C-alpha positions in Angstrom: -66.5 -35.6 -26.7 -65.9 -35.1 -23.0 -63.8 -38.3 -22.9 -61.7 -37.0 -25.8 -61.2 -33.7 -24.0 -60.2 -35.5 -20.8 -57.6 -37.6 -22.6 -56.1 -34.5 -24.4 -55.9 -32.7 -21.1 -54.3 -35.7 -19.4 -51.7 -35.9 -22.2 -51.0 -32.2 -21.8 -50.4 -32.6 -18.0 -48.1 -35.5 -18.6 -46.1 -33.4 -21.2 -45.8 -30.5 -18.7 -44.8 -32.8 -15.9 -42.1 -34.5 -18.0 -40.6 -31.3 -19.3 -40.6 -29.6 -15.9 -38.9 -32.6 -14.2 -36.4 -32.7 -17.1 -35.7 -29.0 -16.7 -35.1 -29.3 -12.9 -32.9 -32.3 -13.4 -30.9 -30.3 -15.9 -30.6 -27.4 -13.5 -29.4 -29.7 -10.7 -26.9 -31.4 -13.1 -25.6 -28.1 -14.3 -25.4 -26.7 -10.7 -23.5 -29.8 -9.6 -21.1 -29.5 -12.6 -20.5 -25.9 -11.9 -19.7 -26.6 -8.3 -17.3 -29.3 -9.4 -15.4 -27.2 -11.9 -15.3 -24.2 -9.5 -13.6 -26.3 -6.8 -10.4 -24.5 -6.1 -7.0 -25.5 -4.6 -4.6 -23.0 -2.9 -1.6 -24.1 -5.0 0.4 -20.8 -5.3 1.1 -17.5 -3.7 -2.2 -15.6 -2.9 -4.3 -18.6 -3.9 -6.4 -19.5 -7.0 -7.3 -16.0 -8.0 -3.8 -14.5 -7.2 -5.5 -11.9 -5.0 -5.9 -13.6 -1.6 -9.5 -14.7 -2.3 -11.3 -18.0 -2.8 -14.7 -18.9 -4.3 -14.7 -22.4 -2.9 -15.9 -22.1 0.6 -19.1 -21.2 2.5 -17.6 -20.1 5.7 -19.7 -20.8 8.8 -18.8 -19.4 12.2 -18.7 -21.5 15.3 -21.5 -20.8 17.8 -20.7 -19.1 21.1 -18.4 -21.2 23.2 -17.2 -23.3 20.3 -14.0 -23.2 18.2 -12.9 -24.6 14.9 -11.4 -28.1 15.5 -7.7 -28.7 15.1 -7.4 -31.6 12.8 -3.6 -32.1 13.2 -0.4 -30.3 14.1 3.2 -31.0 12.9 6.6 -29.8 14.1 8.4 -28.1 11.3 11.7 -26.3 10.5 12.2 -22.6 10.2 11.2 -20.2 7.4 8.4 -17.9 6.3 7.3 -19.8 3.2 3.6 -20.4 3.2 1.9 -23.8 2.9 0.0 -24.6 -0.3 -2.8 -27.1 -0.9 -3.4 -29.3 -3.9 -5.7 -32.3 -4.2 -5.8 -33.3 -0.6 -2.1 -32.7 -0.1 -0.2 -30.0 1.8 3.2 -28.8 0.6 5.7 -26.8 2.6 9.2 -25.4 2.0 11.3 -25.2 5.2 14.8 -25.4 6.6 16.2 -27.7 9.3 19.7 -28.7 10.3 21.4 -26.9 7.4 19.1 -28.3 4.7 16.1 -27.0 2.9 13.2 -29.4 2.6 10.1 -29.5 0.4 7.6 -31.7 2.2 4.3 -33.2 1.2 1.7 -34.1 3.9 -1.8 -35.7 3.7 -4.3 -32.9 4.2 -6.7 -35.1 6.2 -4.3 -36.4 8.9 -0.9 -34.7 8.5 1.0 -37.9 7.6 4.1 -37.2 5.6 3.9 -38.6 2.0 7.4 -37.6 0.8 10.2 -35.1 1.3 13.0 -33.8 -0.7 16.0 -32.0 0.7 19.2 -30.2 -0.3 22.1 -28.5 1.5 21.6 -24.8 2.0 24.6 -22.4 2.6 22.3 -19.3 2.9 22.9 -17.1 6.0 20.8 -14.1 6.7 22.8 -10.9 6.9 20.7 -9.4 9.7 20.5 -12.5 11.9 16.9 -13.3 11.1 15.6 -16.6 9.9 17.9 -18.5 7.5 14.8 -20.4 6.1 13.0 -19.8 2.8 10.6 -16.9 2.4 9.3 -17.8 -1.1 6.1 -19.8 -1.4 6.2 -22.7 -4.0 3.7 -23.1 -6.8 2.1 -26.2 -8.4 0.7 -26.8 -11.9 0.6 -29.8 -14.2 1.9 -32.2 -11.7 5.0 -30.1 -10.9 5.9 -28.2 -7.8 8.5 -25.3 -8.2 10.3 -23.8 -5.2 12.7 -20.8 -4.9 15.2 -20.8 -2.1 16.9 -17.7 -0.6 20.3 -18.7 -2.1 18.7 -18.6 -5.6 18.2 -22.3 -6.1 15.0 -23.2 -8.1 13.8 -26.9 -7.9 11.1 -28.5 -10.0 9.8 -31.7 -8.5 7.1 -34.2 -9.2 4.1 -33.7 -6.9 3.6 -37.5 -6.9 6.8 -38.5 -5.3 9.2 -35.5 -4.9 11.6 -36.7 -7.6 13.7 -34.0 -9.3 12.6 -32.8 -12.7 15.1 -30.0 -13.1 17.2 -27.5 -11.1 18.3 -23.9 -11.9 20.8 -21.7 -10.0 19.6 -18.1 -10.5 22.6 -16.6 -8.8 25.0 -18.4 -11.1 22.9 -18.1 -14.3 21.7 -14.5 -14.0 23.7 -12.9 -11.2 20.6 -12.6 -9.1 21.5 -10.4 -6.1 21.0 -11.5 -2.5 19.3 -8.3 -1.3 18.7 -7.7 2.4 17.0 -11.1 3.2 17.9 -13.4 0.3 15.8 -14.2 -2.8 12.2 -14.2 -1.7 10.0 -13.8 -4.7 7.5 -16.6 -5.2 7.3 -18.3 -8.6 4.3 -17.6 -10.9 3.4 -20.6 -13.1 1.4 -19.6 -16.1 0.6 -22.3 -18.7 4.0 -23.7 -19.6 6.1 -21.0 -18.0 7.6 -20.4 -14.5 8.1 -16.7 -14.0 10.4 -15.3 -11.3 11.6 -11.9 -10.1 15.3 -12.6 -10.6 16.7 -9.0 -10.9 20.2 -7.8 -11.3 22.4 -6.5 -14.2 21.3 -9.1 -16.7 17.5 -9.1 -16.4 14.4 -8.3 -14.3 11.9 -11.0 -14.7 12.7 -14.4 -16.2 10.5 -17.1 -17.7 11.6 -20.8 -17.4 10.1 -23.8 -19.1 7.9 -25.7 -16.6 8.8 -28.9 -18.4 12.6 -28.5 -18.7 13.7 -25.4 -16.8 15.1 -23.9 -20.0 15.1 -20.1 -20.2 12.2 -19.0 -22.4 12.7 -15.2 -22.1 14.3 -12.5 -20.0 12.9 -9.0 -19.5 14.8 -5.8 -19.4 17.0 -5.3 -16.3 15.5 -4.2 -13.0 16.5 -4.8 -9.4 14.7 -7.6 -7.6 12.7 -7.3 -4.5 10.4 -9.3 -2.2 7.1 -8.8 -4.0 5.9 -11.7 -6.2 4.6 -11.4 -9.8 0.9 -11.9 -10.6 -0.9 -12.4 -13.9 -3.1 -9.7 -15.5 -5.4 -11.4 -18.1 -7.3 -9.2 -20.6 -8.6 -9.4 -24.2 -5.7 -7.4 -25.7 -2.8 -9.3 -24.3 -1.9 -11.3 -21.2 0.5 -9.5 -18.9 2.7 -10.3 -15.9 2.8 -7.6 -13.2 5.6 -7.1 -10.8 6.6 -4.7 -8.1 10.4 -4.5 -8.8 13.0 -2.7 -6.7 12.5 0.5 -8.6 8.8 0.4 -9.5 5.7 -1.1 -11.1 6.6 -3.2 -14.1 4.3 -5.0 -16.7 5.5 -7.3 -19.4 3.9 -9.5 -22.1 3.5 -13.0 -20.6 4.3 -14.6 -24.0 7.7 -13.0 -24.7 8.6 -10.8 -21.7 8.5 -7.5 -23.7 7.9 -4.4 -21.6 4.3 -3.1 -21.7 4.6 -0.5 -18.9 6.9 0.8 -16.2 6.3 3.5 -13.6 9.0 4.5 -11.0 7.6 3.8 -7.6 10.5 3.6 -5.1 11.5 4.6 -1.6 14.1 7.3 -1.1 15.4 5.1 1.7 18.0 2.6 0.5 17.3 0.2 3.5 13.8 -0.6 2.3 11.9 -3.4 0.6 8.8 -3.8 -1.5 7.0 -6.9 -0.3 3.3 -6.7 -1.0 2.3 -8.0 -4.4 0.4 -6.1 -7.0 -3.4 -6.5 -6.4 -5.5 -6.8 -9.5 -9.0 -5.4 -9.2 -10.7 -5.9 -12.5 -9.0 -3.6 -14.9 -7.2 -1.8 -12.1 -4.1 -2.6 -10.1 -3.2 -1.5 -6.6 0.4 -1.3 -5.5 1.7 -0.3 -2.0 4.8 -0.2 0.2 6.1 1.4 3.3 9.3 3.4 3.6 7.8 6.6 2.3 6.6 5.0 -0.9 2.9 5.1 -0.3 0.1 3.5 -2.4 -1.1 3.9 -5.9 -3.9 2.8 -8.2 -3.5 2.3 -12.0 -6.2 1.6 -14.6 -5.6 -0.4 -17.8 -7.3 1.7 -20.5 -6.8 3.5 -23.8 -4.7 6.6 -23.7 -5.7 9.9 -25.3 -5.5 9.7 -29.1 -4.5 6.0 -29.0 -6.2 2.8 -29.7 -3.7 0.8 -27.6 -4.4 0.2 -24.0 -1.9 0.8 -21.3 -1.8 1.6 -17.6 -2.7 5.1 -16.5 -2.2 6.2 -12.9 -5.5 7.1 -11.2 -4.1 8.3 -7.8 -1.0 8.1 -5.6 -1.0 8.9 -1.9 1.0 8.5 1.3 -0.4 7.5 4.7 -3.5 5.8 3.2 -2.6 2.1 3.0 1.1 1.7 3.2 1.7 -2.1 3.2 4.8 -3.5 4.8 4.8 -7.3 3.9 1.1 -8.2 3.7 -0.9 -7.9 0.5 -4.4 -6.4 1.0 -7.6 -7.9 -0.4 -10.4 -6.2 -2.2 -14.2 -6.5 -2.3 -17.0 -4.4 -3.7 -14.9 -1.3 -4.5 -13.0 -1.3 -1.2 -9.6 -2.5 0.0 -8.8 -4.1 3.3 -5.2 -4.3 4.5 -2.6 -3.5 7.2 -1.2 0.0 7.1 2.2 0.8 8.5 5.4 -0.9 9.3 5.2 -4.1 11.3 7.4 -2.7 14.2 5.6 0.6 14.4 2.0 -0.2 15.5 0.3 -0.9 12.2 -3.5 -0.7 11.8 -6.1 -2.5 9.8 -7.8 -0.2 7.3 -10.6 -0.1 4.9 -9.9 2.2 1.9 -12.2 3.1 -1.0 -10.6 2.0 -4.3 -11.7 4.8 -6.6 -10.1 7.7 -4.6 -8.0 6.2 -1.8 -10.3 7.6 0.9 -9.9 5.9 4.3 -13.2 4.5 5.6 -12.2 3.1 8.9 -9.1 2.0 10.9 -8.7 -0.6 13.6 -5.6 -0.7 15.8 -6.2 -3.7 18.0 -4.9 -6.5 15.8 -1.3 -5.5 15.0 -0.4 -6.9 11.6 -1.1 -10.1 9.7 -2.0 -11.7 6.4 -5.5 -11.8 4.8 -7.8 -14.1 2.8 -11.3 -13.0 1.6 -14.1 -15.6 1.5 -17.2 -13.9 0.0 -18.2 -11.1 2.5 -15.9 -12.2 5.3 -12.1 -11.7 5.7 -9.9 -14.0 7.6 -6.6 -12.9 9.0 -4.0 -14.7 11.1 -2.2 -12.0 13.0 1.5 -11.8 14.0 0.3 -12.9 17.5 -1.0 -16.2 16.0 -4.7 -15.3 16.4 -7.3 -16.2 13.7 -9.6 -13.2 13.4 -12.6 -13.0 11.1 -14.3 -9.7 10.3 -16.9 -8.4 7.9 -16.3 -6.6 4.6 -18.6 -3.9 5.9 -17.0 -0.6 4.7 -18.9 1.6 7.2 -17.2 0.2 10.3 -14.9 -2.6 11.6 -17.2 -5.5 12.5 -15.5 -8.4 14.4 -17.2 -11.7 13.7 -14.9 -14.3 15.4 -11.5 -14.8 16.9 -9.5 -17.9 18.0 -5.9 -18.4 19.1 -4.4 -21.0 16.8 -0.6 -20.4 16.7 2.3 -18.9 18.7 3.6 -15.4 18.2 5.9 -14.1 15.5 3.7 -15.3 12.6 4.7 -13.7 9.3 3.8 -16.5 6.8 0.6 -16.4 4.8 -1.8 -19.2 5.2 -4.0 -21.3 2.8 -7.7 -22.3 2.6 -9.1 -25.1 0.5 -11.4 -28.1 0.8 -12.9 -26.8 4.0 -9.5 -26.7 5.7 -7.2 -23.9 6.9 -3.5 -24.6 7.0 -1.1 -22.2 8.7 2.3 -22.1 10.3 4.5 -20.2 12.8 8.2 -20.7 13.4 7.7 -24.2 15.0 4.4 -25.7 13.9 2.2 -26.4 11.0 -1.5 -26.6 11.9 -4.7 -27.7 10.1 -8.1 -26.4 11.2 -11.3 -28.0 10.0 -13.6 -25.1 9.1 -16.6 -27.4 9.1 -16.0 -28.9 12.6 -16.3 -27.3 16.0 -15.4 -28.2 19.6 
């Protein structure tokens, strides 16, 4: 009897051990799979989430006396286009010797893999850079660029060969504006969406495969902000900050969903920061006496159909010049004020636009959020990392990485940070210190 009981107990322990081990193996496999599928590139304007954030990095800070290692540097042409990262490659749109270049580099060592170039007749009306401002986008093996003279090129990411070309000035009468055509392309599924503007249209969707026009929205003036997607259960939308205001269209057919006038009384003005999606809310901001506003996507009174409703609109809260803010935990972090007029970094509460703190020592810059830390590369070329603490500005780390006059956004992926100034492209290894 005792022997029988012992054998039954032994069998039970074996069963428990087998199932517990199997369970843990399953958890490890699932965890590894999730990590794999969540790996993110930085292959378009504002990164994988279209909001200046990434979920693909555990950011560790160098110890005292150490700095992030510089993996490589490259001399480059002029322009304010941002680098993008896709599958161990870096892509950059630049201008040199009267030509615009799209160049592909190896992320690990900076070696050039290919380049494509074309003649550019663009001249800046205000004597600023003649180079591109728009950041390319990549999807399905295609990279799409938008030059300041209105030329759109779709190239193979494998070798830089031309797939198709469109001339937005010729085809849609896209206006030059103050600083050329600057809106970055949004690739959504099989569409390339651009802020074209002018008398014939506002937004335009082109086929990613062929470049053929798929739809045109109603007419609105173009500007320097770039469109972003707004995905929800009712319908997928494209959001844009046009010359005259906040504009939302159906991503499938370009039909207007919403428009709200949001424009400066000053003609010599631009809207450059992109709409920032915060769940079912959207934050939009500009300088030049425009101010900032928050909209919520919800059902209207007596209606089953959802639409945007303005929550608040204020001046002198977070008036963004060219840099798009980032959000975290119900708070916004961004640069307030015009670049040439002593801007300040601010934390603002989303729900009511209440300023939580201001920090005036950095000047201006662009921002990327990594979990509860925010990276900025300032106009002075300094990498600054600070906490998302909404009670006070908390500096965590700083390192000089570039020269002055930095206006381009930067990119983070695969443990690397790639950024540029007017002369150099630099790659920092965020997992290596010296």
